[in-house]
mmCIF file of the N, C-alpha and C atoms, coordinates in Angstrom:
data_MODEL
# 
_entry.id   MODEL 
# 
loop_
_atom_site.group_PDB 
_atom_site.id 
_atom_site.type_symbol 
_atom_site.label_atom_id 
_atom_site.label_alt_id 
_atom_site.label_comp_id 
_atom_site.label_asym_id 
_atom_site.label_entity_id 
_atom_site.label_seq_id 
_atom_site.pdbx_PDB_ins_code 
_atom_site.Cartn_x 
_atom_site.Cartn_y 
_atom_site.Cartn_z 
_atom_site.occupancy 
_atom_site.B_iso_or_equiv 
_atom_site.pdbx_formal_charge 
_atom_site.auth_seq_id 
_atom_site.auth_comp_id 
_atom_site.auth_asym_id 
_atom_site.auth_atom_id 
_atom_site.pdbx_PDB_model_num 
ATOM 1   N N  . MET A 1 1  ? -7.503  -27.349 -19.834 1.00 0.00 ? 1  MET A N  1 
ATOM 2   C CA . MET A 1 1  ? -8.344  -27.054 -18.694 1.00 0.00 ? 1  MET A CA 1 
ATOM 3   C C  . MET A 1 1  ? -7.697  -25.988 -17.807 1.00 0.00 ? 1  MET A C  1 
ATOM 4   N N  . ARG A 1 2  ? -6.391  -26.010 -17.755 1.00 0.00 ? 2  ARG A N  1 
ATOM 5   C CA . ARG A 1 2  ? -5.666  -25.028 -16.948 1.00 0.00 ? 2  ARG A CA 1 
ATOM 6   C C  . ARG A 1 2  ? -5.900  -23.609 -17.479 1.00 0.00 ? 2  ARG A C  1 
ATOM 7   N N  . GLN A 1 3  ? -5.935  -23.493 -18.797 1.00 0.00 ? 3  GLN A N  1 
ATOM 8   C CA . GLN A 1 3  ? -6.172  -22.187 -19.431 1.00 0.00 ? 3  GLN A CA 1 
ATOM 9   C C  . GLN A 1 3  ? -7.555  -21.649 -19.051 1.00 0.00 ? 3  GLN A C  1 
ATOM 10  N N  . PHE A 1 4  ? -8.545  -22.535 -18.992 1.00 0.00 ? 4  PHE A N  1 
ATOM 11  C CA . PHE A 1 4  ? -9.903  -22.140 -18.634 1.00 0.00 ? 4  PHE A CA 1 
ATOM 12  C C  . PHE A 1 4  ? -9.940  -21.549 -17.224 1.00 0.00 ? 4  PHE A C  1 
ATOM 13  N N  . PHE A 1 5  ? -9.348  -22.226 -16.258 1.00 0.00 ? 5  PHE A N  1 
ATOM 14  C CA . PHE A 1 5  ? -9.343  -21.726 -14.885 1.00 0.00 ? 5  PHE A CA 1 
ATOM 15  C C  . PHE A 1 5  ? -8.560  -20.424 -14.765 1.00 0.00 ? 5  PHE A C  1 
ATOM 16  N N  . LYS A 1 6  ? -7.550  -20.278 -15.586 1.00 0.00 ? 6  LYS A N  1 
ATOM 17  C CA . LYS A 1 6  ? -6.770  -19.036 -15.590 1.00 0.00 ? 6  LYS A CA 1 
ATOM 18  C C  . LYS A 1 6  ? -7.653  -17.859 -16.007 1.00 0.00 ? 6  LYS A C  1 
ATOM 19  N N  . TYR A 1 7  ? -8.446  -18.038 -17.044 1.00 0.00 ? 7  TYR A N  1 
ATOM 20  C CA . TYR A 1 7  ? -9.329  -16.970 -17.509 1.00 0.00 ? 7  TYR A CA 1 
ATOM 21  C C  . TYR A 1 7  ? -10.483 -16.721 -16.543 1.00 0.00 ? 7  TYR A C  1 
ATOM 22  N N  . VAL A 1 8  ? -10.990 -17.781 -15.922 1.00 0.00 ? 8  VAL A N  1 
ATOM 23  C CA . VAL A 1 8  ? -12.067 -17.621 -14.943 1.00 0.00 ? 8  VAL A CA 1 
ATOM 24  C C  . VAL A 1 8  ? -11.552 -16.830 -13.741 1.00 0.00 ? 8  VAL A C  1 
ATOM 25  N N  . LEU A 1 9  ? -10.360 -17.158 -13.257 1.00 0.00 ? 9  LEU A N  1 
ATOM 26  C CA . LEU A 1 9  ? -9.777  -16.445 -12.128 1.00 0.00 ? 9  LEU A CA 1 
ATOM 27  C C  . LEU A 1 9  ? -9.498  -14.984 -12.482 1.00 0.00 ? 9  LEU A C  1 
ATOM 28  N N  . ALA A 1 10 ? -9.021  -14.741 -13.696 1.00 0.00 ? 10 ALA A N  1 
ATOM 29  C CA . ALA A 1 10 ? -8.768  -13.359 -14.129 1.00 0.00 ? 10 ALA A CA 1 
ATOM 30  C C  . ALA A 1 10 ? -10.071 -12.569 -14.210 1.00 0.00 ? 10 ALA A C  1 
ATOM 31  N N  . THR A 1 11 ? -11.126 -13.201 -14.704 1.00 0.00 ? 11 THR A N  1 
ATOM 32  C CA . THR A 1 11 ? -12.423 -12.535 -14.801 1.00 0.00 ? 11 THR A CA 1 
ATOM 33  C C  . THR A 1 11 ? -12.982 -12.230 -13.418 1.00 0.00 ? 11 THR A C  1 
ATOM 34  N N  . LEU A 1 12 ? -12.897 -13.181 -12.511 1.00 0.00 ? 12 LEU A N  1 
ATOM 35  C CA . LEU A 1 12 ? -13.397 -12.959 -11.151 1.00 0.00 ? 12 LEU A CA 1 
ATOM 36  C C  . LEU A 1 12 ? -12.591 -11.875 -10.439 1.00 0.00 ? 12 LEU A C  1 
ATOM 37  N N  . THR A 1 13 ? -11.285 -11.856 -10.644 1.00 0.00 ? 13 THR A N  1 
ATOM 38  C CA . THR A 1 13 ? -10.455 -10.811 -10.038 1.00 0.00 ? 13 THR A CA 1 
ATOM 39  C C  . THR A 1 13 ? -10.853 -9.438  -10.570 1.00 0.00 ? 13 THR A C  1 
ATOM 40  N N  . GLY A 1 14 ? -11.084 -9.342  -11.861 1.00 0.00 ? 14 GLY A N  1 
ATOM 41  C CA . GLY A 1 14 ? -11.517 -8.078  -12.449 1.00 0.00 ? 14 GLY A CA 1 
ATOM 42  C C  . GLY A 1 14 ? -12.863 -7.627  -11.922 1.00 0.00 ? 14 GLY A C  1 
ATOM 43  N N  . LEU A 1 15 ? -13.785 -8.558  -11.773 1.00 0.00 ? 15 LEU A N  1 
ATOM 44  C CA . LEU A 1 15 ? -15.108 -8.209  -11.245 1.00 0.00 ? 15 LEU A CA 1 
ATOM 45  C C  . LEU A 1 15 ? -15.035 -7.738  -9.797  1.00 0.00 ? 15 LEU A C  1 
ATOM 46  N N  . VAL A 1 16 ? -14.216 -8.398  -8.987  1.00 0.00 ? 16 VAL A N  1 
ATOM 47  C CA . VAL A 1 16 ? -14.072 -7.997  -7.592  1.00 0.00 ? 16 VAL A CA 1 
ATOM 48  C C  . VAL A 1 16 ? -13.444 -6.614  -7.507  1.00 0.00 ? 16 VAL A C  1 
ATOM 49  N N  . LEU A 1 17 ? -12.406 -6.368  -8.288  1.00 0.00 ? 17 LEU A N  1 
ATOM 50  C CA . LEU A 1 17 ? -11.777 -5.041  -8.287  1.00 0.00 ? 17 LEU A CA 1 
ATOM 51  C C  . LEU A 1 17 ? -12.746 -3.961  -8.746  1.00 0.00 ? 17 LEU A C  1 
ATOM 52  N N  . PHE A 1 18 ? -13.524 -4.260  -9.784  1.00 0.00 ? 18 PHE A N  1 
ATOM 53  C CA . PHE A 1 18 ? -14.511 -3.307  -10.280 1.00 0.00 ? 18 PHE A CA 1 
ATOM 54  C C  . PHE A 1 18 ? -15.551 -3.004  -9.209  1.00 0.00 ? 18 PHE A C  1 
ATOM 55  N N  . ALA A 1 19 ? -15.997 -4.036  -8.494  1.00 0.00 ? 19 ALA A N  1 
ATOM 56  C CA . ALA A 1 19 ? -16.989 -3.834  -7.439  1.00 0.00 ? 19 ALA A CA 1 
ATOM 57  C C  . ALA A 1 19 ? -16.406 -3.003  -6.303  1.00 0.00 ? 19 ALA A C  1 
ATOM 58  N N  . LEU A 1 20 ? -15.162 -3.267  -5.913  1.00 0.00 ? 20 LEU A N  1 
ATOM 59  C CA . LEU A 1 20 ? -14.542 -2.496  -4.836  1.00 0.00 ? 20 LEU A CA 1 
ATOM 60  C C  . LEU A 1 20 ? -14.387 -1.024  -5.221  1.00 0.00 ? 20 LEU A C  1 
ATOM 61  N N  . VAL A 1 21 ? -13.929 -0.766  -6.421  1.00 0.00 ? 21 VAL A N  1 
ATOM 62  C CA . VAL A 1 21 ? -13.784 0.619   -6.881  1.00 0.00 ? 21 VAL A CA 1 
ATOM 63  C C  . VAL A 1 21 ? -15.154 1.294   -6.948  1.00 0.00 ? 21 VAL A C  1 
ATOM 64  N N  . GLY A 1 22 ? -16.162 0.570   -7.411  1.00 0.00 ? 22 GLY A N  1 
ATOM 65  C CA . GLY A 1 22 ? -17.514 1.126   -7.477  1.00 0.00 ? 22 GLY A CA 1 
ATOM 66  C C  . GLY A 1 22 ? -18.060 1.475   -6.106  1.00 0.00 ? 22 GLY A C  1 
ATOM 67  N N  . VAL A 1 23 ? -17.832 0.617   -5.128  1.00 0.00 ? 23 VAL A N  1 
ATOM 68  C CA . VAL A 1 23 ? -18.312 0.886   -3.769  1.00 0.00 ? 23 VAL A CA 1 
ATOM 69  C C  . VAL A 1 23 ? -17.591 2.097   -3.185  1.00 0.00 ? 23 VAL A C  1 
ATOM 70  N N  . VAL A 1 24 ? -16.285 2.182   -3.395  1.00 0.00 ? 24 VAL A N  1 
ATOM 71  C CA . VAL A 1 24 ? -15.528 3.331   -2.882  1.00 0.00 ? 24 VAL A CA 1 
ATOM 72  C C  . VAL A 1 24 ? -16.033 4.626   -3.516  1.00 0.00 ? 24 VAL A C  1 
ATOM 73  N N  . LEU A 1 25 ? -16.259 4.624   -4.822  1.00 0.00 ? 25 LEU A N  1 
ATOM 74  C CA . LEU A 1 25 ? -16.771 5.825   -5.491  1.00 0.00 ? 25 LEU A CA 1 
ATOM 75  C C  . LEU A 1 25 ? -18.180 6.175   -5.024  1.00 0.00 ? 25 LEU A C  1 
ATOM 76  N N  . LEU A 1 26 ? -18.998 5.175   -4.797  1.00 0.00 ? 26 LEU A N  1 
ATOM 77  C CA . LEU A 1 26 ? -20.363 5.427   -4.328  1.00 0.00 ? 26 LEU A CA 1 
ATOM 78  C C  . LEU A 1 26 ? -20.352 6.028   -2.929  1.00 0.00 ? 26 LEU A C  1 
ATOM 79  N N  . VAL A 1 27 ? -19.508 5.502   -2.047  1.00 0.00 ? 27 VAL A N  1 
ATOM 80  C CA . VAL A 1 27 ? -19.401 6.039   -0.695  1.00 0.00 ? 27 VAL A CA 1 
ATOM 81  C C  . VAL A 1 27 ? -18.874 7.475   -0.741  1.00 0.00 ? 27 VAL A C  1 
ATOM 82  N N  . ALA A 1 28 ? -17.898 7.741   -1.604  1.00 0.00 ? 28 ALA A N  1 
ATOM 83  C CA . ALA A 1 28 ? -17.365 9.095   -1.732  1.00 0.00 ? 28 ALA A CA 1 
ATOM 84  C C  . ALA A 1 28 ? -18.432 10.051  -2.253  1.00 0.00 ? 28 ALA A C  1 
ATOM 85  N N  . LEU A 1 29 ? -19.241 9.615   -3.196  1.00 0.00 ? 29 LEU A N  1 
ATOM 86  C CA . LEU A 1 29 ? -20.313 10.454  -3.735  1.00 0.00 ? 29 LEU A CA 1 
ATOM 87  C C  . LEU A 1 29 ? -21.361 10.757  -2.675  1.00 0.00 ? 29 LEU A C  1 
ATOM 88  N N  . ILE A 1 30 ? -21.722 9.764   -1.891  1.00 0.00 ? 30 ILE A N  1 
ATOM 89  C CA . ILE A 1 30 ? -22.710 9.974   -0.828  1.00 0.00 ? 30 ILE A CA 1 
ATOM 90  C C  . ILE A 1 30 ? -22.145 10.901  0.241   1.00 0.00 ? 30 ILE A C  1 
ATOM 91  N N  . ALA A 1 31 ? -20.875 10.721  0.583   1.00 0.00 ? 31 ALA A N  1 
ATOM 92  C CA . ALA A 1 31 ? -20.253 11.586  1.585   1.00 0.00 ? 31 ALA A CA 1 
ATOM 93  C C  . ALA A 1 31 ? -20.176 13.024  1.091   1.00 0.00 ? 31 ALA A C  1 
ATOM 94  N N  . ALA A 1 32 ? -19.877 13.223  -0.177  1.00 0.00 ? 32 ALA A N  1 
ATOM 95  C CA . ALA A 1 32 ? -19.810 14.576  -0.727  1.00 0.00 ? 32 ALA A CA 1 
ATOM 96  C C  . ALA A 1 32 ? -21.186 15.229  -0.742  1.00 0.00 ? 32 ALA A C  1 
ATOM 97  N N  . ALA A 1 33 ? -22.211 14.452  -1.063  1.00 0.00 ? 33 ALA A N  1 
ATOM 98  C CA . ALA A 1 33 ? -23.563 15.002  -1.105  1.00 0.00 ? 33 ALA A CA 1 
ATOM 99  C C  . ALA A 1 33 ? -24.069 15.321  0.301   1.00 0.00 ? 33 ALA A C  1 
ATOM 100 N N  . ALA A 1 34 ? -23.699 14.509  1.263   1.00 0.00 ? 34 ALA A N  1 
ATOM 101 C CA . ALA A 1 34 ? -24.173 14.718  2.628   1.00 0.00 ? 34 ALA A CA 1 
ATOM 102 C C  . ALA A 1 34 ? -23.489 15.896  3.296   1.00 0.00 ? 34 ALA A C  1 
ATOM 103 N N  . SER A 1 35 ? -22.271 16.192  2.909   1.00 0.00 ? 35 SER A N  1 
ATOM 104 C CA . SER A 1 35 ? -21.532 17.271  3.565   1.00 0.00 ? 35 SER A CA 1 
ATOM 105 C C  . SER A 1 35 ? -21.885 18.646  3.008   1.00 0.00 ? 35 SER A C  1 
ATOM 106 N N  . SER A 1 36 ? -22.624 18.730  1.913   1.00 0.00 ? 36 SER A N  1 
ATOM 107 C CA . SER A 1 36 ? -22.926 20.022  1.305   1.00 0.00 ? 36 SER A CA 1 
ATOM 108 C C  . SER A 1 36 ? -24.308 20.555  1.708   1.00 0.00 ? 36 SER A C  1 
ATOM 109 N N  . ASP A 1 37 ? -24.860 20.073  2.792   1.00 0.00 ? 37 ASP A N  1 
ATOM 110 C CA . ASP A 1 37 ? -26.190 20.511  3.228   1.00 0.00 ? 37 ASP A CA 1 
ATOM 111 C C  . ASP A 1 37 ? -26.089 21.647  4.234   1.00 0.00 ? 37 ASP A C  1 
ATOM 112 N N  . LYS A 1 38 ? -25.377 22.694  3.879   1.00 0.00 ? 38 LYS A N  1 
ATOM 113 C CA . LYS A 1 38 ? -25.249 23.848  4.763   1.00 0.00 ? 38 LYS A CA 1 
ATOM 114 C C  . LYS A 1 38 ? -26.399 24.814  4.489   1.00 0.00 ? 38 LYS A C  1 
ATOM 115 N N  . GLU A 1 39 ? -27.090 25.199  5.520   1.00 0.00 ? 39 GLU A N  1 
ATOM 116 C CA . GLU A 1 39 ? -28.200 26.127  5.369   1.00 0.00 ? 39 GLU A CA 1 
ATOM 117 C C  . GLU A 1 39 ? -27.693 27.543  5.574   1.00 0.00 ? 39 GLU A C  1 
ATOM 118 N N  . VAL A 1 40 ? -27.988 28.396  4.629   1.00 0.00 ? 40 VAL A N  1 
ATOM 119 C CA . VAL A 1 40 ? -27.554 29.788  4.692   1.00 0.00 ? 40 VAL A CA 1 
ATOM 120 C C  . VAL A 1 40 ? -28.709 30.615  5.236   1.00 0.00 ? 40 VAL A C  1 
ATOM 121 N N  . THR A 1 41 ? -28.414 31.432  6.248   1.00 0.00 ? 41 THR A N  1 
ATOM 122 C CA . THR A 1 41 ? -29.432 32.323  6.796   1.00 0.00 ? 41 THR A CA 1 
ATOM 123 C C  . THR A 1 41 ? -29.050 33.760  6.480   1.00 0.00 ? 41 THR A C  1 
ATOM 124 N N  . VAL A 1 42 ? -30.025 34.523  6.067   1.00 0.00 ? 42 VAL A N  1 
ATOM 125 C CA . VAL A 1 42 ? -29.820 35.926  5.730   1.00 0.00 ? 42 VAL A CA 1 
ATOM 126 C C  . VAL A 1 42 ? -30.567 36.762  6.762   1.00 0.00 ? 42 VAL A C  1 
ATOM 127 N N  . ALA A 1 43 ? -29.845 37.675  7.369   1.00 0.00 ? 43 ALA A N  1 
ATOM 128 C CA . ALA A 1 43 ? -30.443 38.519  8.402   1.00 0.00 ? 43 ALA A CA 1 
ATOM 129 C C  . ALA A 1 43 ? -31.425 39.508  7.786   1.00 0.00 ? 43 ALA A C  1 
ATOM 130 N N  . SER A 1 44 ? -32.324 39.988  8.586   1.00 0.00 ? 44 SER A N  1 
ATOM 131 C CA . SER A 1 44 ? -33.300 40.967  8.129   1.00 0.00 ? 44 SER A CA 1 
ATOM 132 C C  . SER A 1 44 ? -32.596 42.274  7.762   1.00 0.00 ? 44 SER A C  1 
ATOM 133 N N  . ASN A 1 45 ? -33.079 42.958  6.735   1.00 0.00 ? 45 ASN A N  1 
ATOM 134 C CA . ASN A 1 45 ? -32.528 44.219  6.222   1.00 0.00 ? 45 ASN A CA 1 
ATOM 135 C C  . ASN A 1 45 ? -31.087 44.078  5.732   1.00 0.00 ? 45 ASN A C  1 
ATOM 136 N N  . SER A 1 46 ? -30.738 42.918  5.195   1.00 0.00 ? 46 SER A N  1 
ATOM 137 C CA . SER A 1 46 ? -29.393 42.707  4.654   1.00 0.00 ? 46 SER A CA 1 
ATOM 138 C C  . SER A 1 46 ? -29.264 43.384  3.300   1.00 0.00 ? 46 SER A C  1 
ATOM 139 N N  . VAL A 1 47 ? -28.036 43.708  2.937   1.00 0.00 ? 47 VAL A N  1 
ATOM 140 C CA . VAL A 1 47 ? -27.750 44.360  1.671   1.00 0.00 ? 47 VAL A CA 1 
ATOM 141 C C  . VAL A 1 47 ? -26.833 43.467  0.861   1.00 0.00 ? 47 VAL A C  1 
ATOM 142 N N  . LEU A 1 48 ? -27.175 43.270  -0.402  1.00 0.00 ? 48 LEU A N  1 
ATOM 143 C CA . LEU A 1 48 ? -26.336 42.485  -1.303  1.00 0.00 ? 48 LEU A CA 1 
ATOM 144 C C  . LEU A 1 48 ? -25.336 43.412  -1.963  1.00 0.00 ? 48 LEU A C  1 
ATOM 145 N N  . GLU A 1 49 ? -24.057 43.114  -1.801  1.00 0.00 ? 49 GLU A N  1 
ATOM 146 C CA . GLU A 1 49 ? -23.007 43.957  -2.362  1.00 0.00 ? 49 GLU A CA 1 
ATOM 147 C C  . GLU A 1 49 ? -22.457 43.276  -3.613  1.00 0.00 ? 49 GLU A C  1 
ATOM 148 N N  . LEU A 1 50 ? -22.532 43.967  -4.737  1.00 0.00 ? 50 LEU A N  1 
ATOM 149 C CA . LEU A 1 50 ? -22.011 43.462  -6.001  1.00 0.00 ? 50 LEU A CA 1 
ATOM 150 C C  . LEU A 1 50 ? -20.783 44.264  -6.384  1.00 0.00 ? 50 LEU A C  1 
ATOM 151 N N  . LYS A 1 51 ? -19.714 43.581  -6.732  1.00 0.00 ? 51 LYS A N  1 
ATOM 152 C CA . LYS A 1 51 ? -18.503 44.257  -7.192  1.00 0.00 ? 51 LYS A CA 1 
ATOM 153 C C  . LYS A 1 51 ? -18.505 44.237  -8.712  1.00 0.00 ? 51 LYS A C  1 
ATOM 154 N N  . LEU A 1 52 ? -18.653 45.415  -9.298  1.00 0.00 ? 52 LEU A N  1 
ATOM 155 C CA . LEU A 1 52 ? -18.726 45.534  -10.757 1.00 0.00 ? 52 LEU A CA 1 
ATOM 156 C C  . LEU A 1 52 ? -17.482 46.221  -11.308 1.00 0.00 ? 52 LEU A C  1 
ATOM 157 N N  . ASP A 1 53 ? -16.337 45.992  -10.679 1.00 0.00 ? 53 ASP A N  1 
ATOM 158 C CA . ASP A 1 53 ? -15.109 46.650  -11.123 1.00 0.00 ? 53 ASP A CA 1 
ATOM 159 C C  . ASP A 1 53 ? -14.418 45.906  -12.263 1.00 0.00 ? 53 ASP A C  1 
ATOM 160 N N  . LYS A 1 54 ? -14.946 44.755  -12.680 1.00 0.00 ? 54 LYS A N  1 
ATOM 161 C CA . LYS A 1 54 ? -14.374 43.981  -13.781 1.00 0.00 ? 54 LYS A CA 1 
ATOM 162 C C  . LYS A 1 54 ? -15.395 43.911  -14.908 1.00 0.00 ? 54 LYS A C  1 
ATOM 163 N N  . PRO A 1 55 ? -14.940 43.790  -16.154 1.00 0.00 ? 55 PRO A N  1 
ATOM 164 C CA . PRO A 1 55 ? -15.883 43.729  -17.269 1.00 0.00 ? 55 PRO A CA 1 
ATOM 165 C C  . PRO A 1 55 ? -16.723 42.451  -17.220 1.00 0.00 ? 55 PRO A C  1 
ATOM 166 N N  . ILE A 1 56 ? -17.950 42.580  -17.644 1.00 0.00 ? 56 ILE A N  1 
ATOM 167 C CA . ILE A 1 56 ? -18.868 41.443  -17.690 1.00 0.00 ? 56 ILE A CA 1 
ATOM 168 C C  . ILE A 1 56 ? -18.970 41.012  -19.145 1.00 0.00 ? 56 ILE A C  1 
ATOM 169 N N  . GLY A 1 57 ? -18.522 39.796  -19.427 1.00 0.00 ? 57 GLY A N  1 
ATOM 170 C CA . GLY A 1 57 ? -18.536 39.291  -20.801 1.00 0.00 ? 57 GLY A CA 1 
ATOM 171 C C  . GLY A 1 57 ? -19.912 38.804  -21.220 1.00 0.00 ? 57 GLY A C  1 
ATOM 172 N N  . GLU A 1 58 ? -20.200 38.936  -22.495 1.00 0.00 ? 58 GLU A N  1 
ATOM 173 C CA . GLU A 1 58 ? -21.463 38.455  -23.030 1.00 0.00 ? 58 GLU A CA 1 
ATOM 174 C C  . GLU A 1 58 ? -21.416 36.939  -23.160 1.00 0.00 ? 58 GLU A C  1 
ATOM 175 N N  . ARG A 1 59 ? -22.517 36.301  -22.905 1.00 0.00 ? 59 ARG A N  1 
ATOM 176 C CA . ARG A 1 59 ? -22.605 34.858  -23.111 1.00 0.00 ? 59 ARG A CA 1 
ATOM 177 C C  . ARG A 1 59 ? -23.166 34.615  -24.495 1.00 0.00 ? 59 ARG A C  1 
ATOM 178 N N  . GLU A 1 60 ? -22.490 33.762  -25.220 1.00 0.00 ? 60 GLU A N  1 
ATOM 179 C CA . GLU A 1 60 ? -22.897 33.471  -26.590 1.00 0.00 ? 60 GLU A CA 1 
ATOM 180 C C  . GLU A 1 60 ? -23.732 32.208  -26.604 1.00 0.00 ? 60 GLU A C  1 
ATOM 181 N N  . PHE A 1 61 ? -24.815 32.238  -27.343 1.00 0.00 ? 61 PHE A N  1 
ATOM 182 C CA . PHE A 1 61 ? -25.682 31.084  -27.481 1.00 0.00 ? 61 PHE A CA 1 
ATOM 183 C C  . PHE A 1 61 ? -25.146 30.203  -28.594 1.00 0.00 ? 61 PHE A C  1 
ATOM 184 N N  . ASN A 1 62 ? -24.815 28.970  -28.287 1.00 0.00 ? 62 ASN A N  1 
ATOM 185 C CA . ASN A 1 62 ? -24.311 28.033  -29.276 1.00 0.00 ? 62 ASN A CA 1 
ATOM 186 C C  . ASN A 1 62 ? -25.488 27.231  -29.815 1.00 0.00 ? 62 ASN A C  1 
ATOM 187 N N  . ASN A 1 63 ? -25.911 27.547  -31.024 1.00 0.00 ? 63 ASN A N  1 
ATOM 188 C CA . ASN A 1 63 ? -27.053 26.894  -31.636 1.00 0.00 ? 63 ASN A CA 1 
ATOM 189 C C  . ASN A 1 63 ? -26.588 25.630  -32.358 1.00 0.00 ? 63 ASN A C  1 
ATOM 190 N N  . PRO A 1 64 ? -26.953 24.450  -31.871 1.00 0.00 ? 64 PRO A N  1 
ATOM 191 C CA . PRO A 1 64 ? -26.506 23.230  -32.536 1.00 0.00 ? 64 PRO A CA 1 
ATOM 192 C C  . PRO A 1 64 ? -27.158 23.008  -33.896 1.00 0.00 ? 64 PRO A C  1 
ATOM 193 N N  . LEU A 1 65 ? -28.233 23.732  -34.204 1.00 0.00 ? 65 LEU A N  1 
ATOM 194 C CA . LEU A 1 65 ? -28.915 23.577  -35.489 1.00 0.00 ? 65 LEU A CA 1 
ATOM 195 C C  . LEU A 1 65 ? -28.546 24.676  -36.478 1.00 0.00 ? 65 LEU A C  1 
ATOM 196 N N  . SER A 1 66 ? -27.485 25.446  -36.191 1.00 0.00 ? 66 SER A N  1 
ATOM 197 C CA . SER A 1 66 ? -27.141 26.565  -37.068 1.00 0.00 ? 66 SER A CA 1 
ATOM 198 C C  . SER A 1 66 ? -26.745 26.097  -38.462 1.00 0.00 ? 66 SER A C  1 
ATOM 199 N N  . GLY A 1 67 ? -26.243 24.882  -38.596 1.00 0.00 ? 67 GLY A N  1 
ATOM 200 C CA . GLY A 1 67 ? -25.897 24.357  -39.905 1.00 0.00 ? 67 GLY A CA 1 
ATOM 201 C C  . GLY A 1 67 ? -27.124 24.135  -40.779 1.00 0.00 ? 67 GLY A C  1 
ATOM 202 N N  . PHE A 1 68 ? -28.267 23.856  -40.156 1.00 0.00 ? 68 PHE A N  1 
ATOM 203 C CA . PHE A 1 68 ? -29.493 23.607  -40.902 1.00 0.00 ? 68 PHE A CA 1 
ATOM 204 C C  . PHE A 1 68 ? -30.276 24.884  -41.169 1.00 0.00 ? 68 PHE A C  1 
ATOM 205 N N  . THR A 1 69 ? -30.091 25.907  -40.317 1.00 0.00 ? 69 THR A N  1 
ATOM 206 C CA . THR A 1 69 ? -30.862 27.125  -40.464 1.00 0.00 ? 69 THR A CA 1 
ATOM 207 C C  . THR A 1 69 ? -30.071 28.256  -41.112 1.00 0.00 ? 69 THR A C  1 
ATOM 208 N N  . GLY A 1 70 ? -28.869 27.959  -41.618 1.00 0.00 ? 70 GLY A N  1 
ATOM 209 C CA . GLY A 1 70 ? -28.067 28.991  -42.270 1.00 0.00 ? 70 GLY A CA 1 
ATOM 210 C C  . GLY A 1 70 ? -27.419 29.950  -41.310 1.00 0.00 ? 70 GLY A C  1 
ATOM 211 N N  . GLY A 1 71 ? -27.157 29.533  -40.087 1.00 0.00 ? 71 GLY A N  1 
ATOM 212 C CA . GLY A 1 71 ? -26.510 30.396  -39.103 1.00 0.00 ? 71 GLY A CA 1 
ATOM 213 C C  . GLY A 1 71 ? -27.469 31.266  -38.320 1.00 0.00 ? 71 GLY A C  1 
ATOM 214 N N  . ARG A 1 72 ? -28.735 31.275  -38.714 1.00 0.00 ? 72 ARG A N  1 
ATOM 215 C CA . ARG A 1 72 ? -29.727 32.057  -37.995 1.00 0.00 ? 72 ARG A CA 1 
ATOM 216 C C  . ARG A 1 72 ? -30.368 31.208  -36.917 1.00 0.00 ? 72 ARG A C  1 
ATOM 217 N N  . ALA A 1 73 ? -30.937 31.852  -35.943 1.00 0.00 ? 73 ALA A N  1 
ATOM 218 C CA . ALA A 1 73 ? -31.678 31.118  -34.909 1.00 0.00 ? 73 ALA A CA 1 
ATOM 219 C C  . ALA A 1 73 ? -32.941 30.544  -35.509 1.00 0.00 ? 73 ALA A C  1 
ATOM 220 N N  . ALA A 1 74 ? -33.406 29.485  -34.961 1.00 0.00 ? 74 ALA A N  1 
ATOM 221 C CA . ALA A 1 74 ? -34.643 28.876  -35.437 1.00 0.00 ? 74 ALA A CA 1 
ATOM 222 C C  . ALA A 1 74 ? -35.791 29.842  -35.216 1.00 0.00 ? 74 ALA A C  1 
ATOM 223 N N  . PRO A 1 75 ? -36.767 29.894  -36.123 1.00 0.00 ? 75 PRO A N  1 
ATOM 224 C CA . PRO A 1 75 ? -37.890 30.813  -35.944 1.00 0.00 ? 75 PRO A CA 1 
ATOM 225 C C  . PRO A 1 75 ? -38.660 30.484  -34.691 1.00 0.00 ? 75 PRO A C  1 
ATOM 226 N N  . SER A 1 76 ? -38.999 31.521  -33.951 1.00 0.00 ? 76 SER A N  1 
ATOM 227 C CA . SER A 1 76 ? -39.755 31.323  -32.710 1.00 0.00 ? 76 SER A CA 1 
ATOM 228 C C  . SER A 1 76 ? -41.195 31.719  -32.913 1.00 0.00 ? 76 SER A C  1 
ATOM 229 N N  . ALA A 1 77 ? -42.051 31.206  -32.089 1.00 0.00 ? 77 ALA A N  1 
ATOM 230 C CA . ALA A 1 77 ? -43.465 31.537  -32.152 1.00 0.00 ? 77 ALA A CA 1 
ATOM 231 C C  . ALA A 1 77 ? -43.679 32.845  -31.416 1.00 0.00 ? 77 ALA A C  1 
ATOM 232 N N  . SER A 1 78 ? -43.887 33.926  -32.148 1.00 0.00 ? 78 SER A N  1 
ATOM 233 C CA . SER A 1 78 ? -44.100 35.218  -31.508 1.00 0.00 ? 78 SER A CA 1 
ATOM 234 C C  . SER A 1 78 ? -45.589 35.548  -31.532 1.00 0.00 ? 78 SER A C  1 
ATOM 235 N N  . THR A 1 79 ? -45.985 36.384  -30.597 1.00 0.00 ? 79 THR A N  1 
ATOM 236 C CA . THR A 1 79 ? -47.406 36.747  -30.492 1.00 0.00 ? 79 THR A CA 1 
ATOM 237 C C  . THR A 1 79 ? -47.705 38.092  -31.118 1.00 0.00 ? 79 THR A C  1 
ATOM 238 N N  . SER A 1 80 ? -46.704 38.708  -31.771 1.00 0.00 ? 80 SER A N  1 
ATOM 239 C CA . SER A 1 80 ? -46.965 40.032  -32.350 1.00 0.00 ? 80 SER A CA 1 
ATOM 240 C C  . SER A 1 80 ? -47.501 39.964  -33.744 1.00 0.00 ? 80 SER A C  1 
# 
């Protein structure tokens, strides 16, 4: 009987710790979401400045079905 209470106490301790960690993470997530509500205002006649002094790399499309299509993209429905 002593062994039974030992396991019950261990299970309850684990559940309480899990609940406490979950509540702390939930509060941290809500606090992070609430603090990021900054509204950006752009003045009239503003100019967007882009710095293009560094190379711009191409983004590669990773096709998860390339093994089934022989490395080619899946056929698309074209209107031509």
